[in-house]
C-alpha positions in Angstrom: 42.3 -58.2 -96.4 45.7 -58.9 -95.6 46.3 -61.9 -93.7 49.6 -62.7 -91.5 52.0 -64.9 -92.8 51.3 -67.2 -90.2 47.6 -67.6 -91.1 48.2 -67.8 -94.4 50.8 -70.6 -94.1 47.7 -72.4 -91.8 45.0 -72.2 -94.2 47.5 -73.5 -97.2 48.5 -76.6 -95.1 44.7 -76.9 -94.1 43.5 -76.8 -97.8 46.1 -78.9 -99.2 45.4 -81.6 -96.6 41.4 -81.5 -97.3 42.1 -81.4 -100.8 44.5 -84.4 -100.8 42.1 -86.3 -98.5 39.2 -85.7 -101.0 41.3 -86.4 -104.1 42.5 -89.8 -102.7 39.3 -90.8 -101.9 37.8 -90.2 -105.4 40.8 -91.8 -107.1 40.6 -94.7 -105.0 36.8 -95.1 -105.4 36.2 -93.9 -109.0 39.7 -94.2 -110.9 40.9 -97.7 -109.1 37.4 -99.1 -108.4 38.5 -99.9 -104.7 36.7 -99.0 -101.3 39.2 -98.7 -98.7 38.4 -98.2 -95.1 37.8 -95.0 -93.7 40.8 -94.6 -91.7 43.7 -95.1 -94.4 41.3 -92.5 -96.6 42.3 -90.2 -93.9 45.8 -90.5 -94.2 46.9 -87.0 -95.8 45.5 -85.5 -92.4 48.2 -87.0 -90.3 51.0 -84.6 -91.7 48.2 -81.8 -91.0 48.2 -82.6 -87.3 51.8 -83.0 -87.1 52.1 -79.5 -88.7 49.6 -78.0 -86.2 51.0 -79.6 -83.2 54.8 -79.2 -83.4 54.6 -75.8 -85.1 55.1 -73.8 -82.2 57.8 -76.1 -80.3 59.7 -79.6 -80.9 62.1 -80.8 -83.4 59.9 -80.5 -86.2 58.8 -76.8 -85.6 61.9 -75.5 -87.8 60.0 -77.4 -91.0 58.3 -74.8 -92.9 54.8 -75.0 -94.4 55.9 -76.3 -97.8 57.8 -79.1 -95.9 54.4 -80.0 -94.5 52.4 -79.7 -97.7 55.1 -81.9 -99.5 55.0 -84.5 -96.7 51.4 -84.4 -97.2 51.6 -85.0 -100.9 53.7 -87.9 -100.5 51.5 -89.7 -97.8 48.8 -89.2 -100.5 50.6 -91.1 -103.3 51.9 -93.6 -100.9 48.5 -94.4 -99.6 47.4 -94.7 -103.0 50.1 -96.9 -104.1 49.5 -99.1 -101.0 46.4 -99.8 -102.0 46.5 -99.9 -105.9 49.7 -101.8 -105.9 
């Protein structure tokens, strides 16, 4: 099954956002022993929705899927550091 490039990009960004959301929750709960509210634990989904709503038009439409993946990872790490540090 050969998927179009745009579909592969959408799936890749979605999988990374989901994995970062789960990893952030597990790292905060079991790694740091914290139980922050739900909304901050969902912060990796913010770049994903940015990707979805800006990929067709607008100033952010020039960013690649890898840029959005990087933004998702950075948001995840910053959220973790905010709660731990």
